[in-house]
Backbone and ligand atoms as CSV (ligand in chain L), in Angstrom:
chain,resi,resn,atom,element,x,y,z
A,1,MET,N,N,134.790,17.633,-116.454
A,1,MET,CA,C,135.758,17.121,-117.363
A,1,MET,C,C,136.727,18.203,-117.485
A,2,SER,N,N,138.086,17.742,-117.622
A,2,SER,CA,C,139.125,18.722,-117.793
A,2,SER,C,C,139.419,18.873,-119.243
A,3,VAL,N,N,139.635,20.179,-119.496
A,3,VAL,CA,C,140.193,20.587,-120.849
A,3,VAL,C,C,141.662,20.625,-121.049
A,4,PRO,N,N,142.048,20.511,-122.391
A,4,PRO,CA,C,143.516,20.584,-122.402
A,4,PRO,C,C,144.141,21.806,-122.130
A,5,ILE,N,N,145.398,21.965,-121.601
A,5,ILE,CA,C,145.963,23.102,-121.149
A,5,ILE,C,C,146.639,23.675,-122.462
A,6,THR,N,N,146.351,24.961,-122.700
A,6,THR,CA,C,146.889,25.729,-123.826
A,6,THR,C,C,148.218,26.512,-123.409
A,7,ASN,N,N,148.742,27.243,-124.229
A,7,ASN,CA,C,149.820,28.165,-123.873
A,7,ASN,C,C,149.336,29.621,-123.624
A,8,THR,N,N,148.057,29.762,-123.480
A,8,THR,CA,C,147.469,31.083,-123.306
A,8,THR,C,C,147.557,31.584,-121.774
A,9,VAL,N,N,148.095,32.722,-121.403
A,9,VAL,CA,C,148.211,33.314,-120.172
A,9,VAL,C,C,147.129,34.483,-120.026
A,10,TYR,N,N,146.158,34.244,-119.314
A,10,TYR,CA,C,145.223,35.467,-119.059
A,10,TYR,C,C,145.868,36.581,-118.219
A,11,VAL,N,N,145.835,37.817,-118.560
A,11,VAL,CA,C,146.359,38.833,-117.728
A,11,VAL,C,C,145.216,39.757,-117.445
A,12,LEU,N,N,144.585,39.656,-116.204
A,12,LEU,CA,C,143.507,40.282,-115.775
A,12,LEU,C,C,143.800,41.543,-114.972
A,13,ASN,N,N,143.459,42.732,-115.356
A,13,ASN,CA,C,143.681,43.932,-114.506
A,13,ASN,C,C,142.315,44.743,-114.106
A,14,GLY,N,N,142.351,45.044,-112.902
A,14,GLY,CA,C,141.172,45.535,-112.098
A,14,GLY,C,C,140.864,47.110,-112.201
A,15,PRO,N,N,140.243,47.600,-111.362
A,15,PRO,CA,C,139.614,48.941,-111.471
A,15,PRO,C,C,140.765,50.083,-111.446
A,16,ASN,N,N,140.545,50.968,-112.474
A,16,ASN,CA,C,141.342,52.189,-112.586
A,16,ASN,C,C,142.632,51.895,-113.390
A,17,LEU,N,N,142.938,50.559,-113.523
A,17,LEU,CA,C,144.345,50.455,-114.259
A,17,LEU,C,C,144.107,50.808,-115.620
A,18,ASN,N,N,143.064,51.157,-116.275
A,18,ASN,CA,C,142.894,51.681,-117.628
A,18,ASN,C,C,143.394,53.081,-117.570
A,19,LEU,N,N,143.708,53.783,-116.394
A,19,LEU,CA,C,144.248,55.127,-116.370
A,19,LEU,C,C,145.682,55.108,-116.188
A,20,LEU,N,N,146.270,54.009,-116.165
A,20,LEU,CA,C,147.794,53.908,-115.860
A,20,LEU,C,C,148.617,54.680,-116.950
A,21,GLY,N,N,149.538,55.317,-116.373
A,21,GLY,CA,C,150.351,56.238,-117.313
A,21,GLY,C,C,149.861,57.558,-117.379
A,22,MET,N,N,148.701,57.845,-116.823
A,22,MET,CA,C,148.005,59.228,-116.930
A,22,MET,C,C,148.066,60.036,-115.713
A,23,ARG,N,N,148.103,59.215,-114.415
A,23,ARG,CA,C,148.033,59.913,-113.296
A,23,ARG,C,C,148.932,58.981,-112.368
A,24,GLU,N,N,149.511,59.719,-111.268
A,24,GLU,CA,C,150.339,59.037,-110.085
A,24,GLU,C,C,151.405,58.285,-110.680
A,25,PRO,N,N,152.284,58.819,-111.787
A,25,PRO,CA,C,153.394,57.975,-112.224
A,25,PRO,C,C,154.428,57.680,-111.244
A,26,GLU,N,N,154.479,58.526,-110.207
A,26,GLU,CA,C,155.413,58.314,-109.070
A,26,GLU,C,C,155.250,57.186,-108.245
A,27,ILE,N,N,153.999,56.568,-108.329
A,27,ILE,CA,C,153.511,55.294,-107.684
A,27,ILE,C,C,153.470,54.182,-108.552
A,28,TYR,N,N,152.942,54.539,-109.857
A,28,TYR,CA,C,152.628,53.250,-110.566
A,28,TYR,C,C,153.578,53.271,-112.051
A,29,GLY,N,N,154.394,54.293,-112.184
A,29,GLY,CA,C,155.137,54.456,-113.432
A,29,GLY,C,C,154.495,55.183,-114.566
A,30,ALA,N,N,155.201,55.147,-115.586
A,30,ALA,CA,C,154.808,56.096,-116.745
A,30,ALA,C,C,154.145,55.146,-117.879
A,31,ASP,N,N,154.203,53.800,-117.761
A,31,ASP,CA,C,153.872,52.898,-118.768
A,31,ASP,C,C,152.164,52.827,-118.672
A,32,THR,N,N,151.592,52.855,-119.910
A,32,THR,CA,C,150.259,52.561,-119.963
A,32,THR,C,C,149.825,50.938,-120.089
A,33,LEU,N,N,148.768,50.678,-119.819
A,33,LEU,CA,C,148.361,49.224,-119.813
A,33,LEU,C,C,148.620,48.599,-121.254
A,34,ASP,N,N,148.403,49.453,-122.297
A,34,ASP,CA,C,148.795,48.944,-123.734
A,34,ASP,C,C,150.322,48.815,-123.858
A,35,ASP,N,N,151.060,49.634,-123.224
A,35,ASP,CA,C,152.577,49.495,-123.163
A,35,ASP,C,C,153.017,48.152,-122.386
A,36,ILE,N,N,152.296,47.935,-121.339
A,36,ILE,CA,C,152.454,46.591,-120.513
A,36,ILE,C,C,152.130,45.455,-121.409
A,37,ALA,N,N,150.967,45.591,-122.095
A,37,ALA,CA,C,150.495,44.469,-122.945
A,37,ALA,C,C,151.634,44.156,-123.953
A,38,ALA,N,N,152.087,45.323,-124.637
A,38,ALA,CA,C,153.102,45.119,-125.803
A,38,ALA,C,C,154.439,44.442,-125.228
A,39,MET,N,N,154.884,44.786,-124.014
A,39,MET,CA,C,155.955,44.204,-123.453
A,39,MET,C,C,155.713,42.618,-123.102
A,40,LEU,N,N,154.552,42.291,-122.647
A,40,LEU,CA,C,154.229,41.044,-122.344
A,40,LEU,C,C,154.102,40.252,-123.583
A,41,GLU,N,N,153.643,40.854,-124.703
A,41,GLU,CA,C,153.499,39.933,-125.928
A,41,GLU,C,C,154.790,39.635,-126.520
A,42,ASP,N,N,155.601,40.604,-126.359
A,42,ASP,CA,C,157.204,40.352,-126.953
A,42,ASP,C,C,157.794,39.162,-126.135
A,43,ARG,N,N,157.596,39.334,-124.683
A,43,ARG,CA,C,158.328,38.330,-124.018
A,43,ARG,C,C,157.572,36.796,-124.178
A,44,ALA,N,N,156.258,37.037,-124.317
A,44,ALA,CA,C,155.523,35.735,-124.446
A,44,ALA,C,C,155.927,34.952,-125.615
A,45,ARG,N,N,156.188,35.969,-126.791
A,45,ARG,CA,C,156.669,35.136,-128.092
A,45,ARG,C,C,157.976,34.538,-127.829
A,46,GLU,N,N,158.874,35.109,-127.120
A,46,GLU,CA,C,160.091,34.458,-126.831
A,46,GLU,C,C,159.962,33.013,-125.945
A,47,LEU,N,N,158.867,33.199,-125.245
A,47,LEU,CA,C,158.607,32.021,-124.170
A,47,LEU,C,C,157.813,30.955,-124.762
A,48,GLY,N,N,157.175,31.134,-125.995
A,48,GLY,CA,C,156.273,30.309,-126.491
A,48,GLY,C,C,154.847,30.248,-125.941
A,49,LEU,N,N,154.621,31.564,-125.498
A,49,LEU,CA,C,153.318,31.668,-124.725
A,49,LEU,C,C,152.410,32.749,-125.520
A,50,GLU,N,N,151.109,32.782,-125.301
A,50,GLU,CA,C,150.246,33.741,-125.753
A,50,GLU,C,C,149.549,34.485,-124.550
A,51,ILE,N,N,149.211,35.742,-124.919
A,51,ILE,CA,C,148.872,36.705,-123.817
A,51,ILE,C,C,147.319,37.093,-124.265
A,52,GLU,N,N,146.396,37.036,-123.253
A,52,GLU,CA,C,144.999,37.408,-123.348
A,52,GLU,C,C,144.869,38.506,-122.374
A,53,MET,N,N,145.095,39.865,-122.720
A,53,MET,CA,C,145.087,40.913,-121.821
A,53,MET,C,C,143.711,41.448,-121.706
A,54,ARG,N,N,143.144,41.636,-120.409
A,54,ARG,CA,C,141.861,42.317,-120.116
A,54,ARG,C,C,141.949,43.190,-119.106
A,55,GLN,N,N,141.094,44.265,-119.033
A,55,GLN,CA,C,140.913,45.327,-117.975
A,55,GLN,C,C,139.428,45.493,-117.667
A,56,SER,N,N,139.150,45.485,-116.434
A,56,SER,CA,C,137.624,45.963,-116.103
A,56,SER,C,C,137.610,46.556,-114.803
A,57,ASN,N,N,136.595,47.510,-114.781
A,57,ASN,CA,C,136.390,48.273,-113.526
A,57,ASN,C,C,135.367,47.486,-112.527
A,58,HIS,N,N,134.854,46.401,-113.029
A,58,HIS,CA,C,133.894,45.609,-112.314
A,58,HIS,C,C,134.228,44.421,-111.795
A,59,GLU,N,N,133.938,44.193,-110.589
A,59,GLU,CA,C,134.613,42.856,-109.799
A,59,GLU,C,C,133.906,41.608,-110.447
A,60,GLY,N,N,132.708,41.723,-110.900
A,60,GLY,CA,C,131.982,40.481,-111.519
A,60,GLY,C,C,132.717,39.998,-112.789
A,61,HIS,N,N,133.191,40.902,-113.573
A,61,HIS,CA,C,133.800,40.750,-114.737
A,61,HIS,C,C,135.117,39.946,-114.591
A,62,LEU,N,N,135.748,40.369,-113.474
A,62,LEU,CA,C,137.133,39.704,-113.144
A,62,LEU,C,C,136.738,38.182,-112.676
A,63,VAL,N,N,135.626,38.015,-111.863
A,63,VAL,CA,C,135.210,36.756,-111.393
A,63,VAL,C,C,134.903,35.819,-112.730
A,64,ASP,N,N,134.081,36.492,-113.539
A,64,ASP,CA,C,133.822,35.540,-114.913
A,64,ASP,C,C,135.045,35.394,-115.769
A,65,TRP,N,N,136.041,36.233,-115.687
A,65,TRP,CA,C,137.211,35.830,-116.522
A,65,TRP,C,C,138.041,34.720,-115.915
A,66,LEU,N,N,138.005,34.694,-114.551
A,66,LEU,CA,C,138.864,33.702,-113.785
A,66,LEU,C,C,138.112,32.351,-114.159
A,67,HIS,N,N,136.771,32.349,-114.153
A,67,HIS,CA,C,136.151,30.890,-114.579
A,67,HIS,C,C,136.542,30.619,-116.008
A,68,GLU,N,N,136.352,31.641,-116.866
A,68,GLU,CA,C,136.726,31.520,-118.288
A,68,GLU,C,C,138.063,31.084,-118.413
A,69,ALA,N,N,139.072,31.469,-117.829
A,69,ALA,CA,C,140.555,31.158,-117.929
A,69,ALA,C,C,140.520,29.483,-117.730
A,70,GLN,N,N,139.894,29.070,-116.637
A,70,GLN,CA,C,139.829,27.584,-116.568
A,70,GLN,C,C,139.131,26.784,-117.656
A,71,ALA,N,N,137.830,27.216,-118.121
A,71,ALA,CA,C,137.125,26.656,-119.027
A,71,ALA,C,C,137.954,26.632,-120.364
A,72,GLU,N,N,138.660,27.663,-120.604
A,72,GLU,CA,C,139.446,27.839,-121.868
A,72,GLU,C,C,140.957,26.934,-121.779
A,73,GLY,N,N,141.115,26.449,-120.710
A,73,GLY,CA,C,142.460,25.640,-120.428
A,73,GLY,C,C,143.601,26.715,-120.514
A,74,ALA,N,N,143.406,27.962,-119.891
A,74,ALA,CA,C,144.571,28.803,-119.778
A,74,ALA,C,C,145.718,28.302,-118.998
A,75,LYS,N,N,146.954,28.487,-119.405
A,75,LYS,CA,C,148.167,27.816,-118.680
A,75,LYS,C,C,148.068,28.567,-117.222
A,76,ALA,N,N,147.887,29.918,-117.083
A,76,ALA,CA,C,147.876,30.394,-115.890
A,76,ALA,C,C,147.173,31.862,-115.966
A,77,VAL,N,N,147.003,32.514,-114.839
A,77,VAL,CA,C,146.461,33.917,-114.829
A,77,VAL,C,C,147.263,34.769,-114.280
A,78,LEU,N,N,147.658,35.930,-114.686
A,78,LEU,CA,C,148.403,36.971,-113.980
A,78,LEU,C,C,147.062,37.907,-113.504
A,79,LEU,N,N,147.122,38.121,-112.221
A,79,LEU,CA,C,145.829,39.060,-111.804
A,79,LEU,C,C,146.327,40.186,-110.969
A,80,ASN,N,N,146.198,41.275,-111.527
A,80,ASN,CA,C,146.309,42.489,-110.667
A,80,ASN,C,C,144.939,43.062,-110.411
A,81,ALA,N,N,144.338,42.700,-109.403
A,81,ALA,CA,C,143.037,42.999,-108.963
A,81,ALA,C,C,142.839,44.543,-108.505
A,82,ALA,N,N,144.023,45.222,-108.464
A,82,ALA,CA,C,143.994,46.597,-107.991
A,82,ALA,C,C,143.372,46.716,-106.715
A,83,ALA,N,N,142.380,47.573,-106.429
A,83,ALA,CA,C,141.819,47.800,-105.062
A,83,ALA,C,C,140.972,46.684,-104.621
A,84,TYR,N,N,140.423,45.676,-105.526
A,84,TYR,CA,C,139.721,44.628,-105.134
A,84,TYR,C,C,140.627,43.695,-104.431
A,85,THR,N,N,141.868,43.582,-104.568
A,85,THR,CA,C,142.847,42.733,-103.913
A,85,THR,C,C,142.595,42.925,-102.493
A,86,HIS,N,N,142.249,44.039,-101.895
A,86,HIS,CA,C,142.163,44.198,-100.495
A,86,HIS,C,C,140.705,44.105,-100.003
A,87,THR,N,N,139.881,43.815,-100.788
A,87,THR,CA,C,138.392,43.833,-100.438
A,87,THR,C,C,137.614,42.613,-100.909
A,88,SER,N,N,138.040,41.881,-101.894
A,88,SER,CA,C,137.099,40.983,-102.542
A,88,SER,C,C,137.328,39.405,-102.313
A,89,ILE,N,N,136.268,39.146,-101.323
A,89,ILE,CA,C,136.160,37.626,-101.034
A,89,ILE,C,C,135.655,36.877,-102.225
A,90,ALA,N,N,134.970,37.539,-103.137
A,90,ALA,CA,C,134.435,37.029,-104.370
A,90,ALA,C,C,135.744,36.599,-105.240
A,91,LEU,N,N,136.644,37.349,-105.299
A,91,LEU,CA,C,137.826,36.973,-106.168
A,91,LEU,C,C,138.538,35.953,-105.429
A,92,LEU,N,N,138.691,35.970,-104.061
A,92,LEU,CA,C,139.483,34.841,-103.305
A,92,LEU,C,C,138.692,33.562,-103.679
A,93,ASP,N,N,137.388,33.464,-103.592
A,93,ASP,CA,C,136.642,32.328,-103.804
A,93,ASP,C,C,136.772,31.790,-105.369
A,94,ALA,N,N,136.828,32.813,-106.096
A,94,ALA,CA,C,136.908,32.268,-107.676
A,94,ALA,C,C,138.243,31.627,-107.830
A,95,ILE,N,N,139.413,32.318,-107.227
A,95,ILE,CA,C,140.630,31.649,-107.370
A,95,ILE,C,C,140.707,30.316,-106.819
A,96,LYS,N,N,140.040,30.138,-105.529
A,96,LYS,CA,C,140.119,28.853,-104.865
A,96,LYS,C,C,139.229,27.801,-105.840
A,97,ALA,N,N,138.373,28.309,-106.548
A,97,ALA,CA,C,137.232,27.582,-107.329
A,97,ALA,C,C,137.894,26.968,-108.610
A,98,ILE,N,N,138.931,27.594,-108.983
A,98,ILE,CA,C,139.746,27.039,-110.308
A,98,ILE,C,C,140.996,26.352,-110.025
A,99,ARG,N,N,141.312,25.444,-111.084
A,99,ARG,CA,C,142.621,24.788,-110.833
A,99,ARG,C,C,143.646,25.640,-111.496
A,100,THR,N,N,143.405,26.509,-112.449
A,100,THR,CA,C,144.459,27.267,-113.086
A,100,THR,C,C,145.116,28.121,-112.086
A,101,PRO,N,N,146.413,28.059,-112.312
A,101,PRO,CA,C,147.294,28.673,-111.241
A,101,PRO,C,C,147.215,30.229,-111.511
A,102,VAL,N,N,146.930,31.117,-110.558
A,102,VAL,CA,C,146.866,32.443,-110.413
A,102,VAL,C,C,148.185,33.108,-109.804
A,103,ILE,N,N,148.661,34.027,-110.437
A,103,ILE,CA,C,149.935,34.729,-109.920
A,103,ILE,C,C,149.441,36.268,-109.634
A,104,GLU,N,N,149.449,36.515,-108.452
A,104,GLU,CA,C,149.185,37.947,-108.098
A,104,GLU,C,C,150.241,38.979,-108.406
A,105,VAL,N,N,149.869,39.966,-109.093
A,105,VAL,CA,C,150.802,41.047,-109.675
A,105,VAL,C,C,150.386,42.460,-108.972
A,106,HIS,N,N,151.570,43.087,-108.631
A,106,HIS,CA,C,151.221,44.608,-108.338
A,106,HIS,C,C,152.285,45.430,-108.846
A,107,LEU,N,N,152.025,46.595,-109.188
A,107,LEU,CA,C,153.099,47.546,-109.875
A,107,LEU,C,C,153.806,48.063,-108.574
A,108,SER,N,N,153.059,48.643,-107.596
A,108,SER,CA,C,153.718,49.126,-106.431
A,108,SER,C,C,153.918,48.008,-105.354
A,109,ASP,N,N,154.523,48.332,-104.214
A,109,ASP,CA,C,154.441,47.223,-103.173
A,109,ASP,C,C,153.368,47.781,-102.152
A,110,PRO,N,N,152.417,47.117,-102.109
A,110,PRO,CA,C,151.373,47.420,-101.315
A,110,PRO,C,C,151.717,47.509,-99.681
A,111,SER,N,N,152.570,46.540,-99.318
A,111,SER,CA,C,152.864,46.362,-97.994
A,111,SER,C,C,153.705,47.577,-97.396
A,112,THR,N,N,154.218,48.446,-98.290
A,112,THR,CA,C,154.891,49.713,-97.790
A,112,THR,C,C,154.001,50.935,-97.860
A,113,ARG,N,N,152.707,50.617,-98.217
A,113,ARG,CA,C,151.783,51.793,-98.426
A,113,ARG,C,C,150.758,51.886,-97.349
A,114,GLU,N,N,149.540,52.579,-97.414
A,114,GLU,CA,C,148.846,52.643,-96.310
A,114,GLU,C,C,148.280,51.331,-95.832
A,115,PRO,N,N,147.944,51.245,-94.481
A,115,PRO,CA,C,147.682,50.012,-93.823
A,115,PRO,C,C,146.576,49.280,-94.589
A,116,PHE,N,N,145.571,50.033,-95.023
A,116,PHE,CA,C,144.350,49.266,-95.782
A,116,PHE,C,C,144.841,48.524,-96.925
A,117,ARG,N,N,146.178,48.649,-97.403
A,117,ARG,CA,C,146.636,47.928,-98.635
A,117,ARG,C,C,147.461,46.883,-98.153
A,118,HIS,N,N,147.519,46.378,-96.796
A,118,HIS,CA,C,148.508,45.459,-96.434
A,118,HIS,C,C,147.910,44.079,-96.439
A,119,HIS,N,N,146.512,43.955,-96.404
A,119,HIS,CA,C,146.022,42.579,-96.441
A,119,HIS,C,C,145.499,42.340,-98.042
A,120,SER,N,N,145.855,41.199,-98.440
A,120,SER,CA,C,145.332,40.783,-99.810
A,120,SER,C,C,144.622,39.461,-99.782
A,121,TYR,N,N,143.244,39.641,-100.097
A,121,TYR,CA,C,142.440,38.393,-100.207
A,121,TYR,C,C,143.031,37.513,-101.459
A,122,VAL,N,N,143.517,38.174,-102.587
A,122,VAL,CA,C,143.917,37.441,-103.510
A,122,VAL,C,C,145.187,36.541,-103.205
A,123,GLY,N,N,146.177,37.283,-102.441
A,123,GLY,CA,C,147.292,36.388,-101.897
A,123,GLY,C,C,147.157,35.288,-101.136
A,124,LEU,N,N,145.921,35.300,-100.501
A,124,LEU,CA,C,145.458,33.946,-99.564
A,124,LEU,C,C,145.323,32.701,-100.558
A,125,ALA,N,N,145.138,32.911,-101.941
A,125,ALA,CA,C,144.987,31.772,-102.654
A,125,ALA,C,C,145.948,31.763,-103.964
A,126,ALA,N,N,146.549,32.859,-104.160
A,126,ALA,CA,C,147.529,32.972,-105.367
A,126,ALA,C,C,148.637,31.908,-105.087
A,127,ALA,N,N,149.203,31.412,-106.308
A,127,ALA,CA,C,150.316,30.653,-106.194
A,127,ALA,C,C,151.670,31.317,-105.821
A,128,LYS,N,N,151.461,32.637,-106.230
A,128,LYS,CA,C,152.744,33.360,-106.102
A,128,LYS,C,C,152.403,34.839,-106.009
A,129,THR,N,N,153.200,35.992,-105.568
A,129,THR,CA,C,152.957,37.148,-105.566
A,129,THR,C,C,154.123,37.920,-106.140
A,130,VAL,N,N,154.038,38.831,-107.193
A,130,VAL,CA,C,155.078,39.681,-107.679
A,130,VAL,C,C,154.759,41.119,-107.456
A,131,GLN,N,N,155.411,41.916,-106.792
A,131,GLN,CA,C,154.980,43.250,-106.551
A,131,GLN,C,C,156.082,44.218,-106.412
A,132,GLY,N,N,155.890,45.545,-106.589
A,132,GLY,CA,C,156.972,46.561,-106.325
A,132,GLY,C,C,157.979,46.760,-107.331
A,133,LEU,N,N,157.777,46.151,-108.591
A,133,LEU,CA,C,158.758,46.263,-109.605
A,133,LEU,C,C,158.190,47.255,-110.853
A,134,GLY,N,N,157.151,47.842,-110.634
A,134,GLY,CA,C,156.545,48.571,-111.756
A,134,GLY,C,C,156.039,47.535,-112.750
A,135,ALA,N,N,156.228,48.016,-113.965
A,135,ALA,CA,C,155.572,47.271,-115.011
A,135,ALA,C,C,156.464,45.843,-115.217
A,136,ARG,N,N,157.694,45.808,-114.673
A,136,ARG,CA,C,158.470,44.724,-114.664
A,136,ARG,C,C,157.950,43.556,-113.815
A,137,SER,N,N,157.028,44.024,-112.836
A,137,SER,CA,C,156.238,42.821,-112.012
A,137,SER,C,C,155.501,41.852,-113.009
A,138,TYR,N,N,154.900,42.426,-113.957
A,138,TYR,CA,C,154.254,41.644,-114.974
A,138,TYR,C,C,155.163,40.509,-115.656
A,139,LEU,N,N,156.281,41.252,-116.068
A,139,LEU,CA,C,157.250,40.450,-116.876
A,139,LEU,C,C,157.904,39.297,-115.932
A,140,VAL,N,N,158.151,39.589,-114.701
A,140,VAL,CA,C,158.776,38.601,-113.750
A,140,VAL,C,C,157.631,37.483,-113.518
A,141,ALA,N,N,156.445,37.920,-113.376
A,141,ALA,CA,C,155.246,37.034,-113.265
A,141,ALA,C,C,155.090,36.157,-114.412
A,142,LEU,N,N,155.242,36.579,-115.590
A,142,LEU,CA,C,155.124,35.806,-116.835
A,142,LEU,C,C,156.359,34.831,-116.867
A,143,GLU,N,N,157.595,35.229,-116.449
A,143,GLU,CA,C,158.630,34.281,-116.467
A,143,GLU,C,C,158.414,33.213,-115.530
A,144,ALA,N,N,157.708,33.450,-114.486
A,144,ALA,CA,C,157.321,32.338,-113.434
A,144,ALA,C,C,156.245,31.413,-114.026
A,145,VAL,N,N,155.410,31.999,-114.935
A,145,VAL,CA,C,154.532,30.937,-115.521
A,145,VAL,C,C,155.377,30.018,-116.436
A,146,ALA,N,N,156.336,30.545,-117.250
A,146,ALA,CA,C,157.123,29.660,-118.193
A,146,ALA,C,C,157.793,28.498,-117.396
A,147,GLU,N,N,157.900,28.562,-116.071
A,147,GLU,CA,C,158.596,27.667,-115.238
A,147,GLU,C,C,157.411,26.577,-114.721
A,148,LEU,N,N,156.264,26.814,-114.775
A,148,LEU,CA,C,155.077,26.073,-114.220
A,148,LEU,C,C,155.191,24.621,-114.982
L,1,CA2,O1,O,150.285,48.444,-107.221
L,1,CA2,C1,C,149.345,48.096,-107.900
L,1,CA2,O2,O,149.428,47.327,-108.895
L,1,CA2,C2,C,148.040,48.045,-107.248
L,1,CA2,O3,O,147.278,46.739,-107.440
L,1,CA2,C3,C,147.231,49.304,-107.830
L,1,CA2,C4,C,145.983,49.638,-107.313
L,1,CA2,C5,C,145.924,49.612,-105.727
L,1,CA2,O4,O,144.640,49.936,-105.299
L,1,CA2,C6,C,146.520,48.464,-105.173
L,1,CA2,O5,O,146.634,48.746,-103.756
L,1,CA2,C7,C,147.954,48.241,-105.704
L,1,CA2,C8,C,145.385,50.886,-107.810
L,1,CA2,C9,C,145.313,51.045,-109.250
L,1,CA2,C10,C,144.841,52.327,-109.610
L,1,CA2,O6,O,145.526,52.798,-110.821
L,1,CA2,C11,C,145.692,54.107,-111.161
L,1,CA2,C12,C,146.191,54.333,-112.280
L,1,CA2,C13,C,146.530,55.741,-112.712
L,1,CA2,C14,C,146.141,56.555,-111.866
L,1,CA2,C15,C,145.498,56.285,-110.570
L,1,CA2,C16,C,145.250,55.056,-110.316
C-alpha cells in the first residue's frame, strides 16, 4: 500500500561526516554537519519543505533509514553515503528497493580524487548527483527536490 507523500526530505549522512569542520577543511570545507543542517532548514522553510537530518557511521542504519523514508512518505532523500558510496551494494539495493527519489550528494568531487573514489554504487540508482560544491552541494540538491 502506498503512503501519502509529505514535504519531509530525509538528509542521510554516512561515516565520519560527524567530524566535518574539524579535519581536512581543505577538502571538505569548514562547515560542520550542524552548520549544514541549519543552512538546509533555512532554505527548506523558504521552499515549504522540512528536513530530517541524520548521520551514522554504520551502513545498516543508512539502509534502515532509506526504508523508513519510503514508509514515512518522504518527498525525497539527500544521501551523502561518504565512503560507503564506493563500496556498498547494500545501499544500491536499498535505493533500488524504494520508490522515494534519492539524490546523491558529495562535498568534494570524488571523480577528481583517488581512483578508488571514482566508482559510485549510489550513483547507479540515484535520480541525480550533486558534488564538488562543498556545503552548497546539499543546497543545490535540496533545490532539485523542490522541482520534483
Ligand atoms: O565529498 C564527500 O562528501 C564524500 O562523500 C566524503 C567522504 C568520502 O569518502 C567520499 O569519497 C566523498 C568522506 C567523509 C569523511 O569526512 C571527514 C570529515 C572530517 C575529517 C575527515 C573526514
